VOBANU-978153 format. One record per atom (N, C-alpha, C): residue number from 1; residue in three letters; y, x, z negated. Coordinates in pm, whole numbers. Each point is the difference from the previous one (the first is absolute). Example, Ala and Ser with C-alpha at 12.3 -4.5 7.8 and 13.67 -1.06 7.14 Angstrom:
// VOBANU-978153
+-----+------+--------+--------+--------+
! pos ! code !      v !      u !      w !
+-----+------+--------+--------+--------+
!   1 !  ALA !   -569 !   1319 !   -780 !
!   1 !  ALA !    119 !    -89 !      0 !
!   1 !  ALA !    120 !     90 !      0 !
!   2 !  SER !    105 !    -35 !     72 !
!   2 !  SER !    119 !     82 !     -6 !
!   2 !  SER !    109 !    -77 !    -73 !
+-----+------+--------+--------+--------+
END
This chain:
// VOBANU-978153
+-----+------+--------+--------+--------+
! pos ! code !      v !      u !      w !
+-----+------+--------+--------+--------+
!   1 !  UNK !   -763 !  11339 !   3227 !
!   1 !  UNK !   -143 !    -20 !     13 !
!   1 !  UNK !    -65 !     41 !   -132 !
!   2 !  UNK !    -86 !    -87 !    -49 !
!   2 !  UNK !    -65 !     29 !   -128 !
!   2 !  UNK !   -114 !    101 !     21 !
!   3 !  UNK !    -40 !     66 !   -106 !
!   3 !  UNK !   -109 !     99 !     12 !
!   3 !  UNK !   -132 !    -63 !     45 !
!   4 !  UNK !    -22 !   -127 !    -38 !
!   4 !  UNK !   -126 !    -65 !     41 !
!   4 !  UNK !     -4 !    -21 !    151 !
!   5 !  UNK !    114 !    -32 !     60 !
!   5 !  UNK !      3 !    -19 !    146 !
!   5 !  UNK !    -22 !    135 !     70 !
!   6 !  UNK !     57 !    106 !    -58 !
!   6 !  UNK !    -23 !    134 !     55 !
!   6 !  UNK !   -146 !     41 !     -6 !
!   7 !  UNK !    -64 !    -33 !   -112 !
!   7 !  UNK !   -143 !     30 !    -15 !
!   7 !  UNK !    -81 !    -82 !    100 !
!   8 !  UNK !     39 !   -126 !     19 !
!   8 !  UNK !    -71 !    -86 !     95 !
!   8 !  UNK !     11 !     55 !    142 !
!   9 !  UNK !    120 !     41 !     38 !
!   9 !  UNK !     18 !     56 !    135 !
!   9 !  UNK !    -77 !    131 !     17 !
!  10 !  UNK !     -2 !     82 !   -106 !
!  10 !  UNK !    -76 !    125 !      8 !
!  10 !  UNK !   -149 !    -28 !     14 !
!  11 !  UNK !    -50 !   -101 !    -71 !
!  11 !  UNK !   -141 !    -36 !     12 !
!  11 !  UNK !    -33 !    -45 !    142 !
!  12 !  UNK !     92 !    -75 !     61 !
!  12 !  UNK !    -25 !    -45 !    137 !
!  12 !  UNK !      5 !    116 !     98 !
!  13 !  UNK !    102 !     85 !    -13 !
!  13 !  UNK !     17 !    111 !     94 !
!  13 !  UNK !   -115 !    100 !    -11 !
!  14 !  UNK !    -50 !     22 !   -121 !
!  14 !  UNK !   -111 !     93 !    -18 !
!  14 !  UNK !   -136 !    -66 !     21 !
!  15 !  UNK !    -12 !   -128 !    -37 !
!  15 !  UNK !   -129 !    -66 !      4 !
!  15 !  UNK !    -52 !    -28 !    139 !
!  16 !  UNK !     88 !    -43 !     90 !
!  16 !  UNK !    -46 !    -35 !    136 !
!  16 !  UNK !    -53 !    123 !     75 !
!  17 !  UNK !     73 !    112 !      5 !
!  17 !  UNK !    -56 !    116 !     72 !
!  17 !  UNK !   -126 !     58 !    -66 !
!  18 !  UNK !     -3 !      1 !   -134 !
!  18 !  UNK !   -119 !     54 !    -68 !
!  18 !  UNK !   -121 !    -89 !     28 !
!  19 !  UNK !     20 !   -132 !     -5 !
!  19 !  UNK !   -111 !    -92 !     30 !
!  19 !  UNK !    -44 !     15 !    145 !
!  20 !  UNK !     95 !      8 !     92 !
!  20 !  UNK !    -35 !     14 !    142 !
!  20 !  UNK !    -73 !    131 !     26 !
!  21 !  UNK !     49 !    109 !    -58 !
!  21 !  UNK !    -64 !    129 !     22 !
!  21 !  UNK !   -139 !      3 !    -64 !
!  22 !  UNK !    -10 !    -53 !   -121 !
!  22 !  UNK !   -129 !      2 !    -69 !
!  22 !  UNK !   -104 !    -86 !     71 !
!  23 !  UNK !     39 !   -118 !     46 !
!  23 !  UNK !    -96 !    -87 !     68 !
!  23 !  UNK !    -34 !     50 !    141 !
!  24 !  UNK !     97 !     65 !     66 !
!  24 !  UNK !    -27 !     51 !    135 !
!  24 !  UNK !    -91 !    122 !     -3 !
!  25 !  UNK !     11 !     82 !   -103 !
!  25 !  UNK !    -81 !    122 !     -8 !
!  25 !  UNK !   -129 !    -19 !    -79 !
!  26 !  UNK !    -25 !   -119 !    -48 !
!  26 !  UNK !   -124 !    -26 !    -72 !
!  26 !  UNK !      4 !     43 !   -145 !
!  27 !  UNK !    117 !     25 !    -52 !
!  27 !  UNK !     13 !     38 !   -141 !
!  27 !  UNK !     31 !   -127 !    -80 !
!  28 !  UNK !   -105 !    -56 !    -56 !
!  28 !  UNK !     13 !   -127 !    -69 !
!  28 !  UNK !     90 !     12 !   -124 !
!  29 !  UNK !     -2 !    113 !    -66 !
!  29 !  UNK !     81 !     18 !   -120 !
!  29 !  UNK !    149 !     -9 !     31 !
!  30 !  UNK !     44 !     70 !    106 !
!  30 !  UNK !    141 !     -9 !     39 !
!  30 !  UNK !     34 !   -139 !     54 !
!  31 !  UNK !    -92 !    -63 !     67 !
!  31 !  UNK !     24 !   -135 !     52 !
!  31 !  UNK !     21 !   -100 !   -113 !
!  32 !  UNK !    -85 !      7 !   -101 !
!  32 !  UNK !     14 !    -90 !   -115 !
!  32 !  UNK !    127 !     31 !    -78 !
!  33 !  UNK !     34 !    128 !    -14 !
!  33 !  UNK !    123 !     38 !    -70 !
!  33 !  UNK !    123 !    -54 !     74 !
!  34 !  UNK !      1 !     10 !    131 !
!  34 !  UNK !    112 !    -52 !     78 !
!  34 !  UNK !     10 !   -152 !     -8 !
!  35 !  UNK !   -115 !    -67 !      5 !
!  35 !  UNK !      1 !   -146 !    -14 !
!  35 !  UNK !     45 !    -42 !   -140 !
!  36 !  UNK !    -36 !     79 !   -101 !
!  36 !  UNK !     46 !    -30 !   -136 !
!  36 !  UNK !    152 !     13 !    -10 !
!  37 !  UNK !     57 !     99 !     67 !
!  37 !  UNK !    145 !     15 !      0 !
!  37 !  UNK !     67 !   -118 !     70 !
!  38 !  UNK !    -60 !    -50 !    106 !
!  38 !  UNK !     55 !   -117 !     69 !
!  38 !  UNK !     -9 !   -123 !    -90 !
!  39 !  UNK !   -108 !    -15 !    -73 !
!  39 !  UNK !    -12 !   -113 !    -93 !
!  39 !  UNK !    101 !     10 !   -115 !
!  40 !  UNK !     29 !    122 !    -45 !
!  40 !  UNK !    104 !     18 !   -102 !
!  40 !  UNK !    135 !    -43 !     57 !
!  41 !  UNK !     26 !     34 !    125 !
!  41 !  UNK !    124 !    -43 !     65 !
!  41 !  UNK !      9 !   -153 !      3 !
!  42 !  UNK !   -107 !    -66 !     38 !
!  42 !  UNK !      1 !   -147 !      7 !
!  42 !  UNK !     23 !    -60 !   -139 !
!  43 !  UNK !    -65 !     56 !   -102 !
!  43 !  UNK !     18 !    -49 !   -136 !
!  43 !  UNK !    145 !     14 !    -45 !
!  44 !  UNK !     61 !    115 !     26 !
!  44 !  UNK !    137 !     22 !    -43 !
!  44 !  UNK !     98 !    -90 !     74 !
!  45 !  UNK !    -25 !    -27 !    127 !
!  45 !  UNK !     88 !    -88 !     77 !
!  45 !  UNK !    -11 !   -143 !    -51 !
!  46 !  UNK !   -121 !    -46 !    -26 !
!  46 !  UNK !    -18 !   -137 !    -50 !
!  46 !  UNK !     64 !    -13 !   -138 !
!  47 !  UNK !    -13 !    102 !    -83 !
!  47 !  UNK !     62 !     -2 !   -132 !
!  47 !  UNK !    153 !     -4 !     11 !
!  48 !  UNK !     57 !     74 !     94 !
!  48 !  UNK !    145 !      0 !     19 !
!  48 !  UNK !     49 !   -135 !     52 !
!  49 !  UNK !    -76 !    -62 !     89 !
!  49 !  UNK !     38 !   -132 !     52 !
!  49 !  UNK !     -8 !   -104 !   -111 !
!  50 !  UNK !   -101 !      4 !    -83 !
!  50 !  UNK !    -11 !    -94 !   -111 !
!  50 !  UNK !    114 !     19 !   -101 !
!  51 !  UNK !     39 !    122 !    -24 !
!  51 !  UNK !    110 !     26 !    -92 !
!  51 !  UNK !    132 !    -47 !     60 !
!  52 !  UNK !     18 !     14 !    130 !
!  52 !  UNK !    123 !    -45 !     65 !
!  52 !  UNK !      8 !   -152 !      7 !
!  53 !  UNK !   -112 !    -69 !     -6 !
!  53 !  UNK !      0 !   -146 !     10 !
!  53 !  UNK !     39 !    -66 !   -132 !
!  54 !  UNK !     -6 !     71 !   -110 !
!  54 !  UNK !     36 !    -58 !   -129 !
!  54 !  UNK !    152 !    -14 !     -9 !
!  55 !  UNK !     49 !   -112 !    -54 !
!  55 !  UNK !    145 !    -14 !    -14 !
!  55 !  UNK !     55 !     97 !   -103 !
!  56 !  UNK !    117 !     55 !     28 !
!  56 !  UNK !     60 !     97 !    -91 !
!  56 !  UNK !     71 !    -67 !   -117 !
!  57 !  UNK !     44 !   -124 !     20 !
!  57 !  UNK !     70 !    -73 !   -105 !
!  57 !  UNK !    -75 !   -130 !    -27 !
!  58 !  UNK !     18 !    -53 !   -121 !
!  58 !  UNK !    -62 !   -128 !    -33 !
!  58 !  UNK !     63 !   -111 !     81 !
!  59 !  UNK !    -82 !    -95 !     40 !
!  59 !  UNK !     50 !   -115 !     74 !
!  59 !  UNK !     54 !   -100 !   -103 !
!  60 !  UNK !    126 !    -40 !     12 !
!  60 !  UNK !     57 !    -90 !   -101 !
!  60 !  UNK !    -64 !   -138 !      7 !
!  61 !  UNK !    -16 !    -61 !   -117 !
!  61 !  UNK !    -57 !   -134 !     -7 !
!  61 !  UNK !    109 !   -103 !     29 !
!  62 !  UNK !    -37 !   -106 !     66 !
!  62 !  UNK !     94 !   -106 !     32 !
!  62 !  UNK !     20 !    -90 !   -121 !
!  63 !  UNK !    120 !    -55 !    -12 !
!  63 !  UNK !     27 !    -90 !   -111 !
!  63 !  UNK !    -73 !   -133 !     18 !
!  64 !  UNK !    -13 !    -45 !    123 !
!  64 !  UNK !    -66 !   -127 !     28 !
!  64 !  UNK !   -101 !     22 !    113 !
!  65 !  UNK !   -117 !     54 !    -32 !
!  65 !  UNK !    -97 !     27 !    107 !
!  65 !  UNK !    -57 !   -130 !     57 !
!  66 !  UNK !    -37 !      4 !    124 !
!  66 !  UNK !    -52 !   -118 !     68 !
!  66 !  UNK !   -135 !    -42 !    -59 !
!  67 !  UNK !    -75 !     93 !    -52 !
!  67 !  UNK !   -132 !    -34 !    -50 !
!  67 !  UNK !      8 !    -89 !   -124 !
!  68 !  UNK !    111 !      6 !    -74 !
!  68 !  UNK !     13 !    -84 !   -118 !
!  68 !  UNK !     20 !   -146 !     38 !
!  69 !  UNK !     35 !    -29 !    124 !
!  69 !  UNK !     22 !   -136 !     44 !
!  69 !  UNK !   -126 !    -66 !     54 !
!  70 !  UNK !   -115 !     63 !    -16 !
!  70 !  UNK !   -122 !    -55 !     57 !
!  70 !  UNK !    -43 !   -129 !    -69 !
!  71 !  UNK !     41 !    -19 !   -127 !
!  71 !  UNK !    -38 !   -120 !    -73 !
!  71 !  UNK !     91 !   -118 !     27 !
!  72 !  UNK !    113 !     24 !     63 !
!  72 !  UNK !     93 !   -108 !     30 !
!  72 !  UNK !    -43 !    -72 !    127 !
!  73 !  UNK !     17 !   -132 !      5 !
!  73 !  UNK !    -39 !    -72 !    122 !
!  73 !  UNK !     93 !     34 !    116 !
!  74 !  UNK !    -56 !     -9 !    118 !
!  74 !  UNK !     77 !     30 !    120 !
!  74 !  UNK !    101 !   -113 !     23 !
!  75 !  UNK !    125 !     32 !     35 !
!  75 !  UNK !     98 !   -105 !     23 !
!  75 !  UNK !    -40 !    -85 !    121 !
!  76 !  UNK !     25 !   -130 !    -13 !
!  76 !  UNK !    -37 !    -93 !    107 !
!  76 !  UNK !     97 !     13 !    116 !
!  77 !  UNK !    -54 !      1 !    119 !
!  77 !  UNK !     81 !      4 !    120 !
!  77 !  UNK !     20 !   -144 !     45 !
!  78 !  UNK !    122 !    -51 !    -10 !
!  78 !  UNK !     25 !   -141 !     28 !
!  78 !  UNK !    -14 !    -31 !    148 !
!  79 !  UNK !     20 !     95 !     87 !
!  79 !  UNK !    -10 !    -30 !    143 !
!  79 !  UNK !   -146 !      3 !     46 !
!  80 !  UNK !    -84 !     65 !    -74 !
!  80 !  UNK !   -141 !      3 !     37 !
!  80 !  UNK !    -61 !   -136 !    -33 !
!  81 !  UNK !    -78 !    -51 !     85 !
!  81 !  UNK !    -65 !   -128 !    -25 !
!  81 !  UNK !     77 !   -118 !     57 !
!  82 !  UNK !    122 !     20 !     39 !
!  82 !  UNK !     76 !   -109 !     59 !
!  82 !  UNK !     -6 !     11 !    151 !
!  83 !  UNK !      5 !   -109 !     66 !
!  83 !  UNK !     -3 !      0 !    146 !
!  83 !  UNK !   -142 !    -21 !     49 !
!  84 !  UNK !    -11 !     -9 !    128 !
!  84 !  UNK !   -132 !    -26 !     59 !
!  84 !  UNK !    -68 !    131 !     35 !
!  85 !  UNK !   -132 !     -7 !     -1 !
!  85 !  UNK !    -77 !    117 !     39 !
!  85 !  UNK !    -47 !    -15 !    143 !
!  86 !  UNK !    -44 !    105 !     57 !
!  86 !  UNK !    -48 !     -6 !    139 !
!  86 !  UNK !   -134 !    -62 !     -2 !
+-----+------+--------+--------+--------+
END
């Protein structure tokens, strides 16, 4: 587990009770501090998910990509157009 994930979990574990206690007792300062810790947790989790979504290795390029064939005409289908239609 990386240190950032540990910090995120600590922010969640400390932020929720502090926010609940502060808002329940009418202490707006503790309530805002607890909500700020929860927002830090959300930020760190989103950052970790974005970092995990990036590929670790370069994606190799194809020798003959399909996009290079966009200028070539489509091959004719000889069976299409023959026969009767409904």
